N, CA and C atoms as a LAMMPS dump frame, in Angstrom:
ITEM: TIMESTEP
0
ITEM: NUMBER OF ATOMS
258
ITEM: BOX BOUNDS ff ff ff
-5.0000000000000000e+02 5.0000000000000000e+02
-5.0000000000000000e+02 5.0000000000000000e+02
-5.0000000000000000e+02 5.0000000000000000e+02
ITEM: ATOMS id mol type element x y z
1 1 1 N 3.177 -11.779 -19.599
2 1 2 C 3.127 -10.412 -19.09
3 1 3 C 4.174 -10.259 -17.986
4 2 1 N 4.881 -9.173 -18.015
5 2 2 C 5.883 -8.882 -17.014
6 2 3 C 5.204 -8.289 -15.78
7 3 1 N 5.695 -8.66 -14.619
8 3 2 C 5.111 -8.166 -13.376
9 3 3 C 6.182 -7.601 -12.47
10 4 1 N 5.727 -6.863 -11.455
11 4 2 C 6.593 -6.413 -10.364
12 4 3 C 5.996 -6.956 -9.072
13 5 1 N 6.86 -7.294 -8.151
14 5 2 C 6.419 -7.746 -6.838
15 5 3 C 6.899 -6.729 -5.816
16 6 1 N 5.965 -6.25 -5.006
17 6 2 C 6.311 -5.274 -3.979
18 6 3 C 5.991 -5.852 -2.611
19 7 1 N 6.665 -5.335 -1.595
20 7 2 C 6.369 -5.684 -0.204
21 7 3 C 5.529 -4.561 0.374
22 8 1 N 4.38 -4.908 0.915
23 8 2 C 3.501 -3.928 1.549
24 8 3 C 3.563 -4.169 3.048
25 9 1 N 3.88 -3.114 3.78
26 9 2 C 3.936 -3.199 5.246
27 9 3 C 2.837 -2.311 5.821
28 10 1 N 2.082 -2.887 6.749
29 10 2 C 0.967 -2.174 7.373
30 10 3 C 1.339 -1.786 8.795
31 11 1 N 0.882 -0.61 9.214
32 11 2 C 1.172 -0.131 10.557
33 11 3 C -0.119 0.238 11.285
34 12 1 N -0.128 0.026 12.602
35 12 2 C -1.209 0.432 13.499
36 12 3 C -2.57 -0.041 12.991
37 13 1 N -3.52 0.876 12.814
38 13 2 C -4.877 0.51 12.415
39 13 3 C -4.897 -0.173 11.047
40 14 1 N -3.98 0.184 10.173
41 14 2 C -3.914 -0.467 8.862
42 14 3 C -3.545 -1.938 9.021
43 15 1 N -2.664 -2.242 9.957
44 15 2 C -2.288 -3.632 10.236
45 15 3 C -3.494 -4.404 10.75
46 16 1 N -4.245 -3.795 11.652
47 16 2 C -5.435 -4.455 12.181
48 16 3 C -6.464 -4.69 11.077
49 17 1 N -6.637 -3.716 10.198
50 17 2 C -7.629 -3.839 9.125
51 17 3 C -7.218 -4.894 8.104
52 18 1 N -5.941 -4.968 7.787
53 18 2 C -5.466 -5.938 6.804
54 18 3 C -5.364 -7.334 7.396
55 19 1 N -5.144 -7.396 8.703
56 19 2 C -4.997 -8.692 9.353
57 19 3 C -3.621 -9.307 9.183
58 20 1 N -2.713 -8.577 8.588
59 20 2 C -1.332 -9.033 8.419
60 20 3 C -0.401 -7.847 8.629
61 21 1 N 0.834 -8.157 8.988
62 21 2 C 1.829 -7.105 9.172
63 21 3 C 2.479 -6.718 7.846
64 22 1 N 2.669 -7.724 7.003
65 22 2 C 3.341 -7.501 5.721
66 22 3 C 2.858 -8.543 4.736
67 23 1 N 2.828 -8.176 3.459
68 23 2 C 2.499 -9.137 2.42
69 23 3 C 3.167 -8.732 1.118
70 24 1 N 3.371 -9.716 0.27
71 24 2 C 3.9 -9.476 -1.074
72 24 3 C 2.709 -9.339 -2.016
73 25 1 N 2.787 -8.368 -2.902
74 25 2 C 1.726 -8.13 -3.87
75 25 3 C 2.355 -8.078 -5.256
76 26 1 N 1.76 -8.815 -6.171
77 26 2 C 2.255 -8.845 -7.544
78 26 3 C 1.331 -7.998 -8.416
79 27 1 N 1.941 -7.135 -9.22
80 27 2 C 1.207 -6.202 -10.072
81 27 3 C 1.816 -6.212 -11.471
82 28 1 N 1.051 -5.77 -12.465
83 28 2 C 1.618 -5.682 -13.814
84 28 3 C 2.774 -4.676 -13.862
85 29 1 N 3.728 -4.925 -14.725
86 29 2 C 4.824 -3.968 -14.918
87 29 3 C 4.23 -2.621 -15.299
88 30 1 N 4.818 -1.561 -14.777
89 30 2 C 4.32 -0.221 -15.041
90 30 3 C 3.24 0.226 -14.073
91 31 1 N 2.901 -0.63 -13.106
92 31 2 C 1.866 -0.283 -12.13
93 31 3 C 2.323 0.889 -11.27
94 32 1 N 1.345 1.652 -10.808
95 32 2 C 1.605 2.821 -9.966
96 32 3 C 1.206 2.529 -8.519
97 33 1 N 1.506 3.477 -7.655
98 33 2 C 1.056 3.365 -6.263
99 33 3 C -0.463 3.25 -6.229
100 34 1 N -1.163 4.02 -7.06
101 34 2 C -2.635 3.939 -7.108
102 34 3 C -3.095 2.535 -7.482
103 35 1 N -2.399 1.883 -8.398
104 35 2 C -2.745 0.508 -8.771
105 35 3 C -2.551 -0.434 -7.59
106 36 1 N -1.485 -0.224 -6.832
107 36 2 C -1.244 -1.043 -5.646
108 36 3 C -2.34 -0.834 -4.617
109 37 1 N -2.754 0.411 -4.414
110 37 2 C -3.818 0.718 -3.457
111 37 3 C -5.111 0.018 -3.868
112 38 1 N -5.432 0.043 -5.152
113 38 2 C -6.636 -0.636 -5.646
114 38 3 C -6.551 -2.138 -5.395
115 39 1 N -5.375 -2.706 -5.582
116 39 2 C -5.193 -4.141 -5.343
117 39 3 C -5.325 -4.458 -3.852
118 40 1 N -4.809 -3.599 -2.988
119 40 2 C -4.947 -3.826 -1.544
120 40 3 C -6.414 -3.802 -1.136
121 41 1 N -7.178 -2.88 -1.705
122 41 2 C -8.616 -2.815 -1.415
123 41 3 C -9.311 -4.082 -1.903
124 42 1 N -8.881 -4.605 -3.039
125 42 2 C -9.47 -5.838 -3.57
126 42 3 C -9.12 -7.041 -2.701
127 43 1 N -7.893 -7.073 -2.192
128 43 2 C -7.445 -8.198 -1.369
129 43 3 C -8.111 -8.226 0.001
130 44 1 N -8.473 -7.054 0.52
131 44 2 C -9.042 -6.954 1.872
132 44 3 C -10.337 -6.13 1.828
133 45 1 N -11.359 -6.609 1.118
134 45 2 C -12.549 -5.788 0.86
135 45 3 C -13.391 -5.465 2.087
136 46 1 N -13.334 -6.275 3.102
137 46 2 C -14.199 -6.054 4.258
138 46 3 C -13.725 -4.927 5.157
139 47 1 N -12.421 -4.712 5.209
140 47 2 C -11.91 -3.814 6.236
141 47 3 C -11.017 -2.683 5.748
142 48 1 N -10.362 -2.856 4.636
143 48 2 C -9.309 -1.916 4.26
144 48 3 C -9.736 -0.758 3.35
145 49 1 N -10.677 -0.916 2.44
146 49 2 C -10.95 0.171 1.476
147 49 3 C -11.221 1.533 2.105
148 50 1 N -12.048 1.589 3.123
149 50 2 C -12.371 2.882 3.741
150 50 3 C -11.116 3.5 4.376
151 51 1 N -10.318 2.689 5.043
152 51 2 C -9.101 3.186 5.688
153 51 3 C -8.102 3.704 4.648
154 52 1 N -8.048 3.057 3.491
155 52 2 C -7.086 3.456 2.462
156 52 3 C -7.337 4.867 1.941
157 53 1 N -8.532 5.387 2.152
158 53 2 C -8.843 6.76 1.733
159 53 3 C -8.158 7.801 2.616
160 54 1 N -7.757 7.4 3.829
161 54 2 C -7.224 8.366 4.797
162 54 3 C -5.76 8.147 5.155
163 55 1 N -5.147 7.114 4.622
164 55 2 C -3.777 6.787 5.03
165 55 3 C -2.742 7.586 4.244
166 56 1 N -1.507 7.494 4.711
167 56 2 C -0.35 8.024 3.997
168 56 3 C 0.487 6.836 3.544
169 57 1 N 1.285 7.059 2.522
170 57 2 C 2.125 5.99 1.993
171 57 3 C 3.575 6.438 1.956
172 58 1 N 4.455 5.494 2.225
173 58 2 C 5.886 5.677 2.01
174 58 3 C 6.305 4.66 0.972
175 59 1 N 7.018 5.095 -0.039
176 59 2 C 7.574 4.191 -1.035
177 59 3 C 9.08 4.198 -0.866
178 60 1 N 9.598 3.055 -0.462
179 60 2 C 11.031 2.925 -0.17
180 60 3 C 11.481 3.996 0.817
181 61 1 N 10.625 4.274 1.816
182 61 2 C 10.97 5.197 2.887
183 61 3 C 10.722 6.663 2.592
184 62 1 N 10.178 6.981 1.427
185 62 2 C 9.935 8.373 1.04
186 62 3 C 8.429 8.597 0.897
187 63 1 N 7.938 9.685 1.493
188 63 2 C 6.51 9.995 1.441
189 63 3 C 6.039 10.12 -0.006
190 64 1 N 4.885 9.533 -0.273
191 64 2 C 4.295 9.568 -1.61
192 64 3 C 3.169 10.597 -1.616
193 65 1 N 3.296 11.597 -2.442
194 65 2 C 2.24 12.594 -2.628
195 65 3 C 1.487 12.329 -3.929
196 66 1 N 2.188 11.775 -4.91
197 66 2 C 1.64 11.517 -6.235
198 66 3 C 1.419 10.013 -6.4
199 67 1 N 0.147 9.592 -6.355
200 67 2 C -0.159 8.167 -6.423
201 67 3 C 0.05 7.581 -7.816
202 68 1 N 0.373 8.424 -8.785
203 68 2 C 0.69 7.898 -10.121
204 68 3 C 2.16 7.483 -10.219
205 69 1 N 2.885 7.643 -9.137
206 69 2 C 4.303 7.271 -9.133
207 69 3 C 4.456 5.78 -9.444
208 70 1 N 5.315 5.434 -10.388
209 70 2 C 5.464 4.026 -10.768
210 70 3 C 6.199 3.218 -9.702
211 71 1 N 5.877 1.941 -9.67
212 71 2 C 6.506 1.005 -8.743
213 71 3 C 7.576 0.205 -9.482
214 72 1 N 8.608 -0.176 -8.772
215 72 2 C 9.641 -1.038 -9.352
216 72 3 C 9.644 -2.362 -8.605
217 73 1 N 10.149 -3.377 -9.246
218 73 2 C 10.219 -4.689 -8.614
219 73 3 C 11.037 -4.597 -7.332
220 74 1 N 10.51 -5.142 -6.25
221 74 2 C 11.207 -5.126 -4.971
222 74 3 C 10.93 -3.899 -4.119
223 75 1 N 10.068 -3.019 -4.586
224 75 2 C 9.746 -1.8 -3.823
225 75 3 C 9.066 -2.16 -2.502
226 76 1 N 9.217 -1.281 -1.525
227 76 2 C 8.525 -1.409 -0.237
228 76 3 C 7.524 -0.269 -0.112
229 77 1 N 6.265 -0.633 0.071
230 77 2 C 5.204 0.345 0.242
231 77 3 C 4.668 0.228 1.659
232 78 1 N 4.828 1.284 2.45
233 78 2 C 4.333 1.311 3.822
234 78 3 C 2.989 2.018 3.847
235 79 1 N 2.038 1.441 4.573
236 79 2 C 0.692 2.001 4.716
237 79 3 C 0.568 2.521 6.144
238 80 1 N 0.478 3.835 6.273
239 80 2 C 0.478 4.486 7.596
240 80 3 C -0.867 5.184 7.821
241 81 1 N -1.644 4.721 8.803
242 81 2 C -2.908 5.39 9.085
243 81 3 C -2.673 6.762 9.7
244 82 1 N -3.703 7.593 9.695
245 82 2 C -3.548 8.906 10.335
246 82 3 C -3.227 8.711 11.82
247 83 1 N -2.336 9.508 12.311
248 83 2 C -1.946 9.413 13.712
249 83 3 C -2.524 10.569 14.486
250 84 1 N -3.101 10.271 15.62
251 84 2 C -3.587 11.332 16.509
252 84 3 C -2.441 11.769 17.399
253 85 1 N -2.52 12.955 17.881
254 85 2 C -1.462 13.394 18.784
255 85 3 C -1.436 14.899 18.871
256 86 1 N -0.511 15.361 19.625
257 86 2 C -0.433 16.806 19.772
258 86 3 C 0.809 17.179 20.502
């Protein structure tokens, strides 16, 4: 089976919940951002699933609105928690 490997970078509360700043995640070829999110929840079941419902994602530096967007090998997925401010 062909796979893609992506780099996932966590920021702020997402970093604390994941317990790592960055990790490589391997997914089946044709996987989407939603598939990556499901895998992140599986990898960090104690702390990350609830936070993943409220975060924003950047794929290769571009905001992701459609989680069905396909991933390519070497992609960078940033996990950004909601930011407070004003």
